[in-house]
N, C-alpha and C positions, 0 to 999 in steps of 0.2 A: 581689352582694358578700355572702360568707359571714359570718355571725357568730363572733366568736372565741370559742373554747371553752376550758376546764380544761385538755383535752388539748394544745391550741397552746401556751399558756403554759409547761406541764410541758416540752414539747419545746424551747421556746426558752430558759428557765431552767436545763433540765437537772435537774430535780427531778421526784418523783413526783407522780400527780394529786392524792393526798391530802395530800400536805403543802404544793400550792399552795392546794388547798381551804382548809386549817387556817389557811395565812399571809393568804389573802384574808378570812377570816373573823375574824381577829383573834384566833385563839387563842394563848395564854400559853406552849405547850409549843414553840414555832417559835423559832428562835435569830433575834435582831433582824438579823444580817448575811444570814441566807437571806431573810427577810422582806421586806428591800429590793431583793434580787435579784429576787422574784418581782414586787413590786410595779412594779419598773421595766419588767420583761418586760411585765405586762400594760399598762402606758401605751404602750408601743412599739408593742403589738398593737390598741389603742384596746378593751381589752374593757371590756365593759359587764354588770355582774351580772344574772343572771336574777332580778328582782324577785320574780316570781310563785312561781318555784319556792322561792326563800328565803322567802317569806310562807308557804308550804303547811308547810315544816319547823319555821317558829317559830311558828306560828299567829298571824300579824302581819305586814302588810306595810308599816307605818308610811305609809298614804295614805291621805287623807281625801278624799271627796266633797263638793264646794261645787256646788250647783245654783243658780242667778239665774234670775230670770224676763225680765231684759231686760239684757244686758252693756253694751248701748248707753246705757243709763241711768247719770247720772253718779252716782247713789245707789249703783248697784252696784259700780261701779269704785272708789270709796272704801271701801267695806265690803269689798270683795275684797282690797285694800292692808291695811286693818287685820287681818284674817284671816289672810292670809299672813305677817305678821311673827310672829304668836302660834306660827302652825306651823313656821316655821323655829327658832324658839327651843325648841320642844318635840320637834325632830327628825321633822317631819311633812312629807310632800310633798302638794300639793293637786292633786287632779284636776278641772279646772272644767267645768261643764256649764251651756249657755244654753237654756234652752226658749223663750224667744221668745213667753212667754205662751201655750205652745199645750200642751193636755192629752195630746196624742200624742207631742210631743218631750219632755214629762215621763216618760212611760213609758218612751221610748225611753231617756232619761238615767240612769234609775234601773236598768235592766238593764245599760246599760253598768258602772256603778258595782259592781253586784253581781258581772259577770263578771269586774271587775279585782281582787275579794276586797278592797275596801276596809276599814278599821277603823271608819270611822264615817262619817255623813252630816251636813252643814248642807246644810239647803235652805229656798229662799223659794218655797213652793208655788202653783202655778197656780191652785187653788181651785175648778176647774171640775167636778171629782170628786175622790173619796178614793182611788182604786185606787193611784195610785203610790206614796202615802203607807204606805197598810195593806199593800201589798207588802214595804217597807222593813221595817215592824214585824214583820212575820212573819218576816223574813228572821233576826232577832235581834240584828242589830248595831244599836249606839247611833245615833239619830238626835234631832236638834233642829231645830226649826222656826225660822227667823229671818224677821222682820219681819213676818210673818203666821201665824195660829195657827187651829186649830180647837178649837172648845170641845167637840165630843163624840166627840173621839179621843185616845186616852191616848198623846199625843206631848209629850214636854218642847219648851217654846218660850221665846225670848227675845225681845220685842216692844218697840216703844214705845208710850208711854200716847196711843193715836190719838184716844180720844174727848177726852182733856184738850186734845190739838191743834187738833181741829176747833173745840171751845170757844175758845179762845185766839184763833184765825184770825178767827171771827165775832165776839167782844167786842173786840178791836183796830177792826175796821170798824164796829161799831154806836157804840162809844166817840166815834170821829170824827165820827159823825152820819148814815152811810150807812143806809137802810133799804130800799133795794133792791139787793140782794145776789145775784148770780148764783153758782152752784157749778158747775166744771167736774171733774167725777169719774169715779172708776175704776167698773168694774162692780160692783153689789152684791153679788156672789160672794166679791168680796176682802175678807176681813175689814178690814183697814185702811181701804178705801172706807167701808165701813158705818159703822165706828165713828166716823171723821172726820165723816160725815153727822150721826150722832147726837150728837156734841158742836156741830156747827153749828145743829142744831136746838134743842139746851139753852140757848145762849146767847141765840137770838132769842126762846126762851119766856119767860128771864128778863127780857126786855124787854116782855115782853106781847104779841109779833109771832109773827105765822103766815108758815109759808114759801109761796108760789104754785108748783106744782110747775112750771110754765114756766120758773122759774128755775134748775132744776136739771138739767143734763145728765150722763149716765153714760155708761159704755162706753169710757171715755178712757184710755189708759194710756201715751201717748206725744206728743211734739210736734205731730205732724202730725194726730192727733186731735183734741188740743187746738187746734188752729187751725180746724178745720173745724166743732167743735163751739161755738166761741166765735163763729164768723162768723155760724151760723144762730141763736145766741142772740141777738145783736146786731140781727138781722134782725128776729127776733120781739118780742123787748122793749128797745127803745132807750133806755128811761128806765133801766136799770142804771147803777148810779153805782159799782160796784165789783165784783170777782170773786174767789172762792177757787179756787185752781187745786189739783188733787190732788198735784200734785210739782211742784218747781222745773222739771222735764224737760218737764213738760206746758205749765206756765207761760209758757216759750219761744214754744209755738206761740199761746198766748192774747195774748201780748203783740204777736204779729204780726199777729194778726187784728186786734186795736184799732188798731194804727198804720195797717193798710191801709184801714181805715174813715175815717181821717183824723181821729183822735180821740188824744189824748193822754194820757199817763200821768205823774202822777195827777190831772192838771188835770181832766180827762174822767171819767177810771174810773182808780179805784185797783185795785192788783192785788196778791196776796199767794201764796206757794206753800207747799210744803212740803220739809222735808230739810235746806235750807241748803247746799247742795252748793258747790263751789268756784265754779263759774261763776254762783252768784247774783249776784256782785258785777260780773259782765262784761257787763251789758246795760247801753244807754245810761242807762237809770235804774237804779242798784242794785236790786234785788230785796227786799222785805219778804217774811219767810218763817217758817214754823214751824219752828225746829231740830231736826231727828232726831238723836238720839244715835250717829251712826253708828260712830264709833270705839268708843264703849262697848258699844254691839249686837256688833259683830264680835267684840271681846275676850270679852265674857261668854258669848256662843254658843259660842266654841270652847275656852274654859276649862272649861264644863260638859259638852262633848262629849268632852274629853281626860279629865275625870276620871271620867265615865261609862264609858270604854274601860278606864282603869286599875282600875275597882272602886271608887274612893274616895268615889264618891258614889251615895247610892241613893235611892229614892222620886222622886217627879214633880217636876219642876223648872217652873213656871209664872211667868217673870219678865216684868215691866212696869217700863219705864225713862221716865222724865219727859221732857217735852219743853218747849221755850222758845221765847217769841215773839221774833224779832230784827225790828226796825222800821227800815225804810231810806226810800230816795227814793221808792218805787212806790206808797205808801198816804199818802192825806192826807184832809183834810175834802172833802165835796163842795163842787166847785167848786176844787180845789187848794189851799185855804187851809191853813195850817199850822196 
């Protein structure tokens, strides 16, 4: 099926190609009656404008790239929704790419976005290396990291206060009386995982406690790995009374491993996640969690990006947003006491 051209519309409407072009581009020197005839012909022929060609002429495509590390994670679903709303209000379209935590796919995603001549990029980096991010920076287009950050790269970012979050999660469990607390965490290369662990350690130190290395499992980014590592943890350290999961998504797998072992939440093991995604209250026992400001993250990140594109904002942007503990039924004192 051949793509409809301006020449096709000109023939259908009975006007010159130049008049058709000016009408479709909203030029004021075209009579309204003529414009309506041309627009109707374009609709009949199912004409779609060549966004790339128009972008080359105008030096702007009004398309933003959005790169997330796992679109299956409810956190990113909620994040994309908040970003999309602002993008629409700013007359931008989004081109979504999912890296699935793969540095190879991250590099491919960046190449696709650059080829599409997007106006700017929001990206949650994989953080296995900096190749893709450095390529974006060299391209000269505005880039804002969201959810994760590099301390040693000159890239703007908007992130949660993950150190505070790790501290809040551990403090909540320590205040309930838990002393053998496991942590099912993401790889240390990921800034949010590293910082959540730092907060986890700080809370223990405030109680004069050290952390046994066997209580911490890393390299977990989804519910499947969460299940696997929790099963191994409970086999090796059956005296664990509470677990901090890297995310609500991971916590779903943690909960499954606990239940399959014949244990109860929170009577035998308390469980707390991160993000407070909409699914956090859908478990048989509503999940205690550290609320990540997903809506604020998305809105702030795209506002920064749009301001950078428009030239209204100069200088580095390094924004950290506070997190909040949400206590629900999955955490209690050891033995399940309120």
